[in-house]
Structures are given as structure tokens and as C-alpha cells.
Backbone as ProteinMPNN parsed JSONL, in Angstrom:
{"seq_chain_A": "MKRIIYHIIIPAIMPAIFFVIAATPVDVLGCLTRGLMALIIALLSGMLALAAAIIGVKGKMRGDTNSVLWVVSSLILVIPVLALIILA", "coords_chain_A": {"N_chain_A": [[96.017, 91.807, 98.644], [98.366, 92.671, 99.76], [97.537, 94.544, 101.635], [96.262, 92.913, 103.508], [98.412, 91.478, 104.507], [99.908, 93.555, 105.73], [98.073, 94.626, 107.591], [96.862, 92.574, 109.029], [98.336, 90.084, 109.227], [101.02, 90.814, 109.99], [100.504, 92.41, 112.389], [99.469, 90.284, 113.883], [101.631, 88.909, 114.737], [102.568, 89.91, 117.152], [100.661, 89.075, 119.258], [101.147, 86.334, 118.962], [103.873, 86.052, 119.673], [103.673, 86.905, 122.326], [102.042, 84.875, 123.483], [103.662, 82.663, 123.06], [105.818, 83.268, 124.722], [104.442, 83.331, 127.156], [103.671, 80.689, 127.352], [106.017, 79.363, 127.631], [108.013, 77.257, 129.618], [108.884, 77.882, 133.074], [111.369, 77.008, 133.816], [112.958, 77.311, 131.591], [113.345, 80.088, 130.848], [113.212, 81.463, 133.232], [111.454, 82.995, 135.914], [111.319, 85.827, 136.368], [112.513, 86.916, 134.027], [110.855, 85.894, 132.026], [108.412, 87.091, 132.742], [109.032, 89.833, 132.516], [109.627, 90.004, 129.783], [107.122, 89.334, 128.687], [105.634, 91.475, 129.682], [106.881, 93.668, 128.409], [106.338, 93.069, 125.705], [103.532, 93.218, 125.787], [103.13, 95.921, 126.528], [104.348, 97.277, 124.357], [102.746, 96.333, 122.295], [100.306, 97.401, 123.101], [100.801, 100.151, 122.84], [101.21, 100.3, 120.074], [98.686, 99.472, 119.251], [97.126, 101.598, 120.136], [98.17, 103.64, 118.52], [97.448, 102.643, 115.981], [94.671, 102.721, 116.237], [94.229, 105.47, 116.449], [95.116, 106.314, 113.926], [93.215, 104.966, 112.397], [90.817, 106.227, 113.235], [91.301, 108.857, 112.405], [91.458, 108.396, 109.664], [88.868, 107.503, 109.205], [87.414, 109.829, 109.654], [88.244, 111.3, 107.482], [87.222, 109.835, 105.449], [88.531, 107.642, 104.429], [89.059, 104.495, 102.896], [90.646, 102.514, 103.945], [90.499, 102.701, 106.657], [89.052, 100.896, 108.166], [90.658, 98.655, 108.152], [92.754, 99.554, 109.733], [91.486, 99.724, 112.181], [90.932, 97.03, 112.609], [93.546, 96.123, 112.824], [94.256, 97.384, 115.218], [92.55, 96.066, 116.982], [93.573, 93.484, 116.867], [96.12, 93.936, 117.889], [95.587, 94.6, 120.517], [95.137, 92.299, 121.888], [97.349, 90.997, 123.366], [97.505, 92.78, 125.548], [95.034, 92.539, 126.826], [95.203, 89.824, 127.461], [97.353, 89.846, 129.217], [96.243, 91.263, 131.354], [94.193, 89.493, 132.086], [95.645, 87.133, 132.67], [97.308, 87.97, 134.697]], "CA_chain_A": [[96.774, 90.873, 99.444], [99.379, 93.42, 100.488], [96.885, 95.146, 102.795], [96.021, 91.861, 104.5], [99.703, 91.197, 105.143], [100.302, 94.673, 106.594], [97.119, 94.968, 108.635], [96.382, 91.416, 109.795], [99.367, 89.08, 109.506], [102.114, 91.407, 110.759], [100.088, 92.645, 113.774], [99.208, 89.016, 114.576], [102.895, 88.391, 115.266], [102.695, 90.327, 118.562], [99.999, 88.117, 120.153], [101.8, 85.036, 118.88], [105.081, 86.125, 120.496], [103.247, 86.979, 123.721], [101.578, 83.576, 123.963], [104.819, 81.757, 123.103], [106.545, 83.593, 125.958], [103.611, 82.93, 128.298], [103.606, 79.235, 127.405], [107.351, 78.828, 127.881], [108.173, 76.839, 131.015], [109.685, 78.753, 133.929], [112.735, 76.475, 133.859], [113.703, 77.714, 130.396], [113.734, 81.499, 130.893], [113.17, 82.03, 134.573], [110.191, 83.675, 136.165], [111.47, 87.263, 136.184], [112.789, 87.201, 132.622], [109.637, 85.59, 131.277], [107.421, 88.109, 133.064], [109.439, 91.111, 131.929], [109.46, 89.912, 128.329], [105.684, 89.403, 128.405], [105.212, 92.843, 129.975], [107.389, 94.537, 127.344], [105.556, 92.774, 124.499], [102.175, 93.743, 125.983], [103.179, 97.382, 126.481], [104.623, 97.672, 122.982], [101.545, 96.027, 121.528], [99.29, 98.38, 123.485], [101.132, 101.437, 122.217], [100.942, 100.172, 118.643], [97.226, 99.427, 119.087], [96.649, 102.968, 120.288], [98.558, 104.372, 117.303], [96.619, 102.164, 114.878], [93.314, 103.221, 116.45], [94.229, 106.893, 116.114], [95.184, 106.409, 112.458], [91.918, 104.526, 111.892], [89.809, 107.262, 113.484], [91.59, 109.973, 111.5], [91.069, 107.968, 108.324], [87.402, 107.452, 109.146], [86.927, 111.2, 109.519], [88.565, 111.754, 106.125], [86.523, 108.995, 104.48], [89.479, 106.686, 103.876], [88.525, 103.132, 102.891], [91.534, 101.648, 104.718], [90.35, 102.944, 108.09], [88.555, 99.661, 108.784], [91.811, 97.778, 108.354], [93.503, 100.067, 110.877], [90.749, 99.333, 113.378], [91.181, 95.592, 112.765], [94.915, 96.012, 113.339], [94.279, 97.759, 116.632], [91.899, 94.994, 117.737], [94.521, 92.367, 116.952], [97.236, 94.329, 118.743], [95.179, 94.751, 121.917], [95.01, 90.961, 122.478], [98.299, 90.75, 124.461], [97.197, 93.617, 126.713], [93.926, 91.878, 127.529], [95.696, 88.563, 128.014], [98.172, 90.155, 130.393], [95.322, 91.613, 132.442], [93.494, 88.282, 132.516], [96.593, 86.171, 133.255], [97.926, 88.517, 135.896]], "C_chain_A": [[97.804, 91.597, 100.313], [98.792, 94.066, 101.743], [96.632, 94.118, 103.888], [97.313, 91.518, 105.23], [100.057, 92.29, 106.132], [99.363, 94.888, 107.771], [96.629, 93.79, 109.466], [97.522, 90.486, 110.179], [100.501, 89.663, 110.344], [101.681, 91.782, 112.178], [99.815, 91.362, 114.561], [100.485, 88.387, 115.129], [103.035, 88.737, 116.746], [101.935, 89.4, 119.512], [100.648, 86.739, 120.13], [103.06, 85.002, 119.741], [104.718, 86.141, 121.972], [102.851, 85.604, 124.248], [102.682, 82.527, 123.956], [105.619, 81.997, 124.376], [105.757, 83.127, 127.176], [103.557, 81.416, 128.449], [104.962, 78.586, 127.671], [107.477, 78.421, 129.352], [109.115, 77.773, 131.783], [111.135, 78.296, 133.952], [113.587, 76.955, 132.689], [114.218, 79.142, 130.526], [113.87, 82.064, 132.3], [111.925, 82.883, 134.72], [110.29, 85.171, 135.877], [111.658, 87.621, 134.716], [111.544, 86.988, 131.778], [108.569, 86.657, 131.518], [107.762, 89.457, 132.455], [109.295, 91.115, 130.409], [107.988, 90.007, 127.942], [105.16, 90.817, 128.635], [105.651, 93.795, 128.871], [106.607, 94.324, 126.053], [104.155, 93.36, 124.618], [102.159, 95.266, 125.923], [103.422, 97.893, 125.065], [103.395, 97.451, 122.105], [100.428, 97.016, 121.847], [99.55, 99.743, 122.865], [100.867, 101.406, 120.714], [99.445, 100.109, 118.361], [96.629, 100.816, 119.2], [96.973, 103.799, 119.042], [97.694, 103.945, 116.113], [95.179, 102.654, 115.017], [93.216, 104.701, 116.093], [94.278, 107.089, 114.6], [93.853, 106.002, 111.843], [90.83, 105.56, 112.077], [90.036, 108.467, 112.576], [91.188, 109.628, 110.068], [89.566, 107.904, 108.153], [86.815, 108.846, 108.974], [87.183, 111.762, 108.115], [87.831, 110.964, 105.055], [87.426, 107.984, 103.805], [88.903, 105.275, 103.961], [89.383, 102.174, 103.704], [91.382, 101.824, 106.221], [89.841, 101.703, 108.824], [89.712, 98.704, 109.058], [92.663, 98.242, 109.525], [92.814, 99.697, 112.182], [90.935, 97.841, 113.645], [92.583, 95.361, 113.319], [94.973, 96.349, 114.817], [93.598, 96.702, 117.491], [92.802, 93.779, 117.888], [95.64, 92.704, 117.933], [96.858, 94.466, 120.218], [95.05, 93.388, 122.616], [96.05, 90.701, 123.561], [98.027, 91.572, 125.713], [96.072, 92.977, 127.522], [94.37, 90.561, 128.148], [96.557, 88.796, 129.241], [97.302, 90.506, 131.588], [94.626, 90.367, 132.988], [94.447, 87.319, 133.208], [97.218, 86.683, 134.548], [96.916, 88.521, 136.994]], "O_chain_A": [[98.077, 91.195, 101.444], [99.449, 94.132, 102.782], [96.775, 94.425, 105.072], [97.304, 91.291, 106.44], [100.465, 91.997, 107.257], [99.808, 95.293, 108.844], [96.03, 94.0, 110.521], [97.657, 90.134, 111.351], [100.903, 89.044, 111.329], [102.427, 91.499, 113.115], [99.922, 91.361, 115.787], [100.42, 87.435, 115.907], [103.566, 87.938, 117.516], [102.519, 88.965, 120.505], [100.696, 86.053, 121.152], [103.292, 84.031, 120.461], [105.366, 85.478, 122.783], [103.273, 85.21, 125.335], [102.65, 81.595, 124.76], [106.047, 81.05, 125.035], [106.333, 82.59, 128.122], [103.412, 80.912, 129.563], [105.035, 77.381, 127.911], [107.08, 79.181, 130.235], [110.023, 78.372, 131.207], [112.038, 79.12, 134.094], [114.813, 76.997, 132.794], [115.41, 79.384, 130.334], [114.58, 83.047, 132.512], [111.413, 83.425, 133.74], [109.42, 85.723, 135.203], [111.014, 88.545, 134.22], [111.219, 87.807, 130.918], [107.894, 87.075, 130.577], [106.886, 90.149, 131.936], [108.889, 92.118, 129.822], [107.644, 90.687, 126.975], [104.331, 91.304, 127.866], [104.869, 94.644, 128.442], [106.252, 95.291, 125.378], [103.642, 93.936, 123.659], [101.254, 95.845, 125.321], [102.769, 98.84, 124.626], [103.056, 98.293, 121.274], [99.684, 97.421, 120.953], [98.62, 100.412, 122.415], [100.358, 102.375, 120.149], [98.982, 100.632, 117.347], [95.725, 101.172, 118.444], [96.137, 104.571, 118.572], [97.259, 104.787, 115.327], [94.536, 102.969, 114.016], [92.227, 105.134, 115.501], [93.564, 107.932, 114.056], [93.404, 106.616, 110.875], [90.005, 105.76, 111.185], [89.084, 109.034, 112.039], [90.645, 110.466, 109.349], [89.044, 108.214, 107.082], [85.841, 109.032, 108.244], [86.424, 112.598, 107.627], [87.81, 111.361, 103.891], [87.115, 107.515, 102.71], [88.324, 104.901, 104.981], [88.899, 101.12, 104.117], [92.075, 101.155, 106.988], [90.176, 101.494, 109.99], [89.733, 98.025, 110.085], [93.236, 97.418, 110.238], [93.475, 99.391, 113.174], [91.083, 97.436, 114.798], [92.784, 94.505, 114.181], [95.662, 95.677, 115.585], [94.026, 96.462, 118.62], [92.791, 93.12, 118.928], [96.059, 91.853, 118.717], [97.737, 94.448, 121.08], [94.87, 93.346, 123.833], [95.67, 90.21, 124.624], [98.291, 91.111, 126.823], [96.148, 92.885, 128.748], [93.947, 90.225, 129.254], [96.497, 88.027, 130.201], [97.59, 90.092, 132.711], [94.487, 90.205, 134.201], [94.093, 86.742, 134.236], [97.613, 85.888, 135.401], [97.219, 88.944, 138.11]]}, "name": "protein", "num_of_chains": 1, "seq": "MKRIIYHIIIPAIMPAIFFVIAATPVDVLGCLTRGLMALIIALLSGMLALAAAIIGVKGKMRGDTNSVLWVVSSLILVIPVLALIILA"}
């Protein structure tokens, strides 16, 4: 259960925050602030996805059983980056 929390639930917070910011009306935050916040979340999520993918590949080469969970984490973390590309 602890692995599911660390590798699925915690990384899923980044896409949730991104979509909450993207769904927020412009009147609440303003266009510039909302866009910059979404950009920062997407960039941070992309960097974390890259780090998780590298850890997963290194673990796969060593034969680690948790390497699949790292790859799943990286796939979850790349969602805001893809959404930013699609929405922009």
C-alpha cells in the first residue's frame, strides 16, 4: 500500500493541481497569473517525470522490481506537460 501511495497517489497530485488551475475562471486569478502557474506546474512535473523515468531505467537495468512503479510515476507526471501542449 505504501508503494501505491508514493508512486501513484502523490504523483497524481500534480495533474490534479494543473487541471484545477486550468479550470479556474480568468476572473479569479487573472490570465497572466493563471498561465504562469500552469506553466510552472507543467515544467516541474516534466522535470520530475524525467527524474522518475531515469530512476526507472536504472532500476530496470539492475533488475529492481520497483522499476515498473517508477515508470508509472513518470507516465502520471507527464500528463500536465501533454495537457499544456494540447491546450496551448
